[in-house]
RODO-2510 file (C-alpha; in nm, 4 decimals, decimal comma):
residues 318
     n   res          X          Y          Z
     1     m     2,6879   -10,8617     1,7459
     2     t     2,4997   -11,1597     1,9159
     3     g     2,6990   -11,3450     2,1899
     4     y     2,6705   -11,6989     2,3155
     5     y     2,6856   -11,8547     2,6490
     6     s     2,9571   -12,1165     2,7126
     7     p     2,8953   -12,4048     2,4807
     8     l     2,7533   -12,7520     2,5904
     9     t     2,9569   -13,0277     2,4261
    10     y     2,9405   -13,3939     2,3867
    11     r     3,2046   -13,6278     2,2362
    12     v     3,0333   -13,9123     2,0530
    13     p     3,1463   -14,2482     2,1851
    14     p     3,1740   -14,5684     1,9767
    15     e     2,8337   -14,6895     2,1018
    16     d     2,6496   -14,3994     1,9642
    17     e     2,7949   -14,4505     1,6124
    18     g     2,5145   -14,4058     1,3482
    19     m     2,2859   -14,2364     1,5927
    20     l     2,0769   -13,9525     1,4665
    21     l     2,2169   -13,6207     1,5929
    22     r     1,8504   -13,5252     1,7005
    23     t     1,8586   -13,8349     1,9232
    24     v     2,1969   -13,7426     2,0649
    25     l     2,0615   -13,3958     2,1551
    26     h     1,7536   -13,5449     2,3123
    27     n     1,8804   -13,8492     2,4805
    28     r     2,2420   -13,7847     2,5494
    29     m     2,2617   -13,4118     2,6100
    30     l     1,9084   -13,3959     2,7416
    31     i     1,7954   -13,0809     2,5438
    32     s     1,4258   -13,0352     2,5609
    33     r     1,2086   -13,0173     2,2554
    34     k     1,1223   -12,6428     2,3354
    35     l     1,5010   -12,5555     2,3670
    36     l     1,5827   -12,7478     2,0464
    37     s     1,3258   -12,5463     1,8347
    38     r     1,5163   -12,2364     1,9524
    39     l     1,8523   -12,3745     1,8823
    40     k     1,7514   -12,4648     1,5260
    41     l     1,6711   -12,1135     1,4474
    42     t     2,0053   -11,9900     1,5984
    43     e     2,2961   -11,9329     1,3609
    44     c     2,5663   -12,1351     1,5612
    45     g     2,3004   -12,3022     1,7806
    46     i     2,3714   -12,6586     1,6814
    47     m     2,7346   -12,7550     1,5409
    48     l     2,8884   -13,0966     1,4529
    49     n     3,2691   -13,0798     1,4357
    50     g     3,2571   -12,7045     1,3992
    51     e     2,9949   -12,6841     1,1198
    52     r     2,6245   -12,6197     1,1175
    53     v     2,4380   -12,9309     1,0142
    54     y     2,0777   -13,0694     1,0022
    55     i     1,9608   -13,2662     1,3127
    56     t     1,8793   -13,5515     1,0953
    57     v     2,2473   -13,6228     1,0250
    58     k     2,4028   -13,9544     1,1721
    59     v     2,6906   -13,8942     1,3981
    60     k     3,0226   -14,0913     1,4098
    61     s     3,2379   -14,2054     1,6812
    62     g     3,4667   -13,9115     1,7934
    63     d     3,2451   -13,6453     1,6526
    64     l     3,2087   -13,3288     1,8691
    65     v     2,8633   -13,1998     1,9105
    66     e     2,8409   -12,8406     2,0358
    67     v     2,5268   -12,6396     2,1450
    68     r     2,5365   -12,2721     2,1734
    69     m     2,2681   -12,0550     2,3257
    70     e     2,2271   -11,6929     2,2564
    71     e     2,3060   -11,4576     2,5397
    72     e     1,9940   -11,2872     2,6860
    73     v     1,9284   -10,9946     2,9171
    74     s     1,6383   -10,8998     3,1351
    75     e     1,5385   -10,5878     2,9620
    76     d     1,2245   -10,5348     3,1879
    77     i     1,4471   -10,5418     3,5169
    78     l     1,6013   -10,2198     3,6082
    79     p     1,9743   -10,2590     3,7325
    80     q     2,0151   -10,1458     4,0910
    81     d     2,3401   -10,1751     4,3005
    82     m     2,2797   -10,3624     4,6262
    83     p     2,4986   -10,5916     4,8341
    84     l     2,4756   -10,9560     4,7629
    85     d     2,5779   -11,2582     4,9681
    86     i     2,6968   -11,4834     4,6816
    87     l     2,7356   -11,8522     4,8042
    88     y     2,8586   -11,9973     4,4780
    89     e     2,8904   -11,8952     4,1061
    90     d     3,0104   -12,0433     3,7818
    91     d     2,9340   -12,0006     3,4207
    92     h     2,5977   -12,1733     3,4601
    93     l     2,4650   -12,0907     3,8142
    94     l     2,4393   -11,8166     4,0689
    95     i     2,3565   -11,9143     4,4342
    96     v     2,2819   -11,6307     4,6698
    97     n     2,1914   -11,6076     5,0452
    98     k     1,8718   -11,3953     5,0184
    99     p     1,8207   -11,1737     5,2963
   100     a     1,4700   -11,1380     5,4805
   101     g     1,2476   -10,8464     5,3494
   102     v     1,3682   -10,8629     4,9938
   103     i     1,1288   -10,9756     4,7058
   104     v     1,2909   -11,2025     4,4590
   105     h     1,1343   -11,0650     4,1324
   106     p     0,9724   -10,7324     4,0433
   107     t     0,5942   -10,7454     4,0647
   108     h     0,3170   -10,4886     4,0219
   109     g     0,4064   -10,2076     4,2594
   110     h     0,7496   -10,3507     4,3393
   111     y     0,9687   -10,2660     4,0323
   112     t     1,2881   -10,1940     4,2353
   113     n     1,4596   -10,3033     4,5481
   114     t     1,4161   -10,6591     4,4494
   115     l     1,6904   -10,9438     4,4476
   116     a     1,6452   -10,9404     4,0604
   117     n     1,7459   -10,5657     4,0377
   118     g     2,0693   -10,6339     4,2420
   119     i     2,1592   -10,9361     4,0481
   120     v     2,1070   -10,7855     3,7020
   121     s     2,3387   -10,4962     3,8169
   122     y     2,5990   -10,7223     3,9286
   123     w     2,6119   -10,9069     3,6098
   124     q     2,6157   -10,5895     3,4141
   125     r     2,9231   -10,4655     3,6207
   126     k     3,0958   -10,7965     3,5423
   127     g     3,0136   -10,7669     3,1658
   128     e     2,7879   -11,0620     3,1599
   129     r     2,4845   -11,0723     2,9377
   130     v     2,2443   -11,2910     3,1409
   131     r     1,8713   -11,3119     3,1798
   132     f     1,7526   -11,3367     3,5391
   133     r     1,6038   -11,6963     3,5945
   134     p     1,5275   -11,7984     3,9343
   135     v     1,5005   -12,1829     3,9722
   136     h     1,2611   -12,1399     4,2621
   137     r     1,1125   -11,8718     4,4838
   138     l     1,1217   -11,7642     4,8625
   139     d     0,8705   -11,5376     5,0223
   140     q     0,9600   -11,2007     5,0899
   141     e     1,0269   -11,2441     5,4631
   142     t     1,2029   -11,5877     5,4004
   143     s     1,5903   -11,5688     5,4142
   144     g     1,8235   -11,8215     5,2721
   145     v     1,9670   -12,0228     4,9733
   146     l     1,8286   -11,9168     4,6348
   147     a     1,9389   -12,0791     4,3008
   148     v     1,9386   -11,8700     3,9786
   149     a     2,0071   -12,0300     3,6397
   150     k     2,2267   -11,8394     3,3793
   151     n     2,0811   -12,0001     3,0819
   152     p     1,7511   -12,1850     2,9706
   153     y     1,9248   -12,5240     2,9725
   154     i     2,0315   -12,5019     3,3315
   155     h     1,6925   -12,3716     3,4226
   156     q     1,5273   -12,6640     3,2421
   157     h     1,7399   -12,9367     3,3991
   158     i     1,7054   -12,8141     3,7600
   159     s     1,3495   -12,7618     3,7171
   160     e     1,3049   -13,1208     3,5783
   161     q     1,4894   -13,2385     3,8948
   162     m     1,2447   -13,0488     4,1208
   163     i     0,9516   -13,2193     3,9494
   164     a     1,1161   -13,5552     3,9830
   165     g     1,1850   -13,4998     4,3597
   166     g     1,5689   -13,4798     4,2868
   167     v     1,6039   -13,1309     4,4605
   168     d     1,6420   -13,1318     4,8398
   169     k     1,5400   -12,8202     5,0127
   170     l     1,5898   -12,7829     5,3886
   171     y     1,4423   -12,5114     5,6067
   172     l     1,4697   -12,4071     5,9622
   173     a     1,1746   -12,2549     6,1377
   174     a     1,0904   -12,1216     6,4942
   175     v     0,7301   -12,2070     6,5720
   176     y     0,4837   -12,1680     6,8387
   177     g     0,4015   -12,4917     7,0340
   178     h     0,5481   -12,8390     6,9805
   179     p     0,4811   -13,0610     6,6699
   180     p     0,2972   -13,3835     6,7683
   181     e     0,6000   -13,6003     6,6981
   182     e     0,9735   -13,5692     6,6905
   183     l     0,9829   -13,6862     6,3363
   184     g     0,6753   -13,6533     6,1185
   185     t     0,5181   -13,5837     5,7921
   186     v     0,2316   -13,3490     5,7000
   187     d     0,0523   -13,4792     5,3940
   188     a    -0,2251   -13,2153     5,3395
   189     p    -0,3472   -13,0767     4,9939
   190     i    -0,3275   -12,6916     4,9713
   191     d    -0,5268   -12,4494     4,7651
   192     r    -0,6410   -12,0925     4,7946
   193     d    -0,8678   -11,9753     5,0583
   194     t    -1,2090   -11,9152     4,8856
   195     d    -1,2678   -11,6190     5,1263
   196     n    -0,9238   -11,4536     5,0797
   197     p    -0,7311   -11,5564     4,7485
   198     h    -0,4131   -11,4154     4,9135
   199     l    -0,4125   -11,6926     5,1543
   200     r    -0,3690   -12,0731     5,1188
   201     v    -0,5505   -12,3322     5,3380
   202     v    -0,5527   -12,7095     5,3591
   203     r    -0,8386   -12,8476     5,1396
   204     e    -0,9335   -13,1900     5,0527
   205     d    -0,9734   -13,0898     4,6902
   206     g    -0,6513   -12,8917     4,6935
   207     y    -0,3083   -12,9721     4,5242
   208     e    -0,0834   -13,2516     4,6757
   209     a     0,1473   -13,0954     4,9418
   210     v     0,3900   -13,3058     5,1522
   211     t     0,6121   -13,1475     5,4300
   212     h     0,8604   -13,3656     5,6460
   213     y     0,9688   -13,2122     5,9862
   214     e     1,2114   -13,2914     6,2687
   215     t     1,1916   -13,1244     6,6018
   216     v     1,5373   -12,9948     6,6493
   217     r     1,4792   -12,8363     7,0132
   218     k     1,2046   -12,7243     7,2390
   219     y     1,2074   -12,3940     7,4095
   220     g     0,9306   -12,3694     7,6518
   221     p     0,6178   -12,3039     7,4746
   222     t     0,8152   -12,2797     7,1359
   223     s     1,0205   -12,5104     6,9117
   224     l     1,3073   -12,5090     6,6322
   225     v     1,2005   -12,7267     6,3603
   226     r     1,3955   -12,8579     6,0521
   227     l     1,1741   -12,9163     5,7493
   228     r     1,2279   -13,0775     5,4087
   229     l     0,9693   -13,0008     5,1111
   230     e     0,8635   -13,2986     4,9014
   231     t     0,6357   -13,0530     4,7032
   232     g     0,6682   -12,6806     4,6588
   233     r     0,3239   -12,5114     4,7061
   234     t     0,2961   -12,1424     4,7653
   235     h     0,3233   -12,0880     5,1505
   236     q     0,3461   -12,4699     5,2139
   237     i     0,5487   -12,4610     5,5234
   238     r     0,3496   -12,1878     5,6835
   239     v     0,0165   -12,3428     5,6047
   240     h     0,1259   -12,6929     5,7151
   241     m     0,2896   -12,5784     6,0365
   242     k    -0,0464   -12,3886     6,1311
   243     h    -0,2219   -12,7027     6,0228
   244     i    -0,0646   -12,9113     6,3058
   245     g    -0,1100   -12,6327     6,5541
   246     c     0,2603   -12,4798     6,5236
   247     p     0,2235   -12,1509     6,3271
   248     l     0,5553   -11,9772     6,2421
   249     i     0,6741   -11,7187     6,4974
   250     g     0,6224   -11,3759     6,3481
   251     d     0,3868   -11,4862     6,0836
   252     k     0,1298   -11,2159     6,0340
   253     m    -0,0794   -11,4112     5,7732
   254     y    -0,1090   -11,7439     5,9391
   255     t    -0,1574   -11,6926     6,2938
   256     s    -0,3515   -11,8704     6,5744
   257     e    -0,5624   -11,7422     6,8606
   258     r    -0,4070   -12,0216     7,0716
   259     f    -0,0779   -11,8313     7,1082
   260     a    -0,2208   -11,4884     7,1218
   261     e    -0,0719   -11,3899     7,4581
   262     i     0,2812   -11,4571     7,3450
   263     t     0,2365   -11,3247     6,9953
   264     e     0,2648   -10,9658     7,0926
   265     t     0,5988   -11,0380     7,2858
   266     m     0,7524   -11,2160     6,9966
   267     a     0,6529   -10,9323     6,7538
   268     k     0,9075   -10,6963     6,9491
   269     r     1,1826   -10,9656     6,8847
   270     i     1,1437   -11,0453     6,5141
   271     d     0,9712   -10,8377     6,2575
   272     r     0,9113   -11,1111     6,0036
   273     h     0,8231   -11,4922     6,0076
   274     a     1,1085   -11,6950     6,1415
   275     l     1,1761   -11,9141     5,8405
   276     h     1,5244   -11,9717     5,6899
   277     a     1,6014   -12,1658     5,3670
   278     e     1,8894   -12,3495     5,5231
   279     q     2,0273   -12,5966     5,2420
   280     l     1,9655   -12,6557     4,8853
   281     s     2,0885   -12,9699     4,7009
   282     f     2,0808   -13,0866     4,3457
   283     v     2,2823   -13,2436     4,0650
   284     h     2,4771   -12,9806     3,8710
   285     p     2,3476   -13,0277     3,5083
   286     i     2,7053   -12,9703     3,3583
   287     s     2,9441   -13,1435     3,5983
   288     g     2,6998   -13,4297     3,7135
   289     d     2,7958   -13,3755     4,0676
   290     r     2,5584   -13,3310     4,3537
   291     k     2,6030   -12,9949     4,4888
   292     i     2,4997   -12,8703     4,8439
   293     f     2,4620   -12,5049     4,9211
   294     k     2,4206   -12,3779     5,2773
   295     a     2,3203   -12,0503     5,4191
   296     p     2,4223   -11,9644     5,7753
   297     l     2,1460   -11,8570     6,0138
   298     p     2,0828   -11,4818     5,9862
   299     s     2,1513   -11,2668     6,2941
   300     d     1,7756   -11,2009     6,3744
   301     l     1,6922   -11,5663     6,3933
   302     e     2,0102   -11,6283     6,5836
   303     k     1,9232   -11,3702     6,8397
   304     l     1,5697   -11,5119     6,8708
   305     l     1,6762   -11,8550     6,9374
   306     l     1,9309   -11,7446     7,2060
   307     e     1,6667   -11,5640     7,3784
   308     l     1,4268   -11,8462     7,3624
   309     a     1,7051   -12,0822     7,5068
   310     d     1,7778   -11,8410     7,7863
   311     e     1,4097   -11,8108     7,8952
   312     s     1,3399   -12,1874     7,8609
   313     k     1,6560   -12,2532     8,0778
   314     g     1,5428   -12,0141     8,3359
   315     t     1,2082   -12,1724     8,3489
   316     s     1,3467   -12,5121     8,3790
   317     d     1,5684   -12,3906     8,6751
   318     n     1,2793   -12,2645     8,8623
***
């Protein structure tokens, strides 16, 4: 028997009297055309006062509009038990603190040991039929906040917020060198490297990419930087920080000969690039409240910063 996610509801106010149901779905409930097409084919997808109706009917004040989406599962993702650091969960969203070294979604050659495998297993144990829909991605070596939508409506809305600039993403990065300004912006287009398609580079003919940064603290020849993304290009932070002469500590793909002498030392302290998704904020599509989700600094970055602080203190004391 087909199951449904928790319904989305809308009580028609007096000012919407006489409006077409289709208009209510689009303009009031913000149902996309793509999702609406799916709902029209679903037995109980669109209901008015408990009855299935055509979307061309006119609504009356006090009418109850209900939208029900069929439950889905990720049949191509193998469930696999693994520890999850869950920061928040409700009927619509799952927010997790992704550990470094874990891939978000299965790819060619990586069908298991991904975050998706663990989350699908977690939902199965809870008896939930939910398809894995990450709202955004984090690189394998990047730790921190990751949002997963539990149905297509939630995914659509948060994705639209991202496009409109309504999703705030803050990162912390330990970098070589010192940024040219305490507060600055890197506005430099990014695209694939023509010599190596796995790498991204700053190119005049690339896609718009904007990163805002703040120097939090300087540790001798290194710095701790907080970054806010205005766009979300692949490897954006890593490419932009290298572009201004401050590549991430531990980054094996975007290195700089300028810091070759200390790179070997740093490699013994942290085995991944020093980047953490510290905070994620957006408007919850159901409640309308702005939610802020934070992930604490992981132990490997905490240890690295303590060591850098001790060394810079010793240097300044001499």
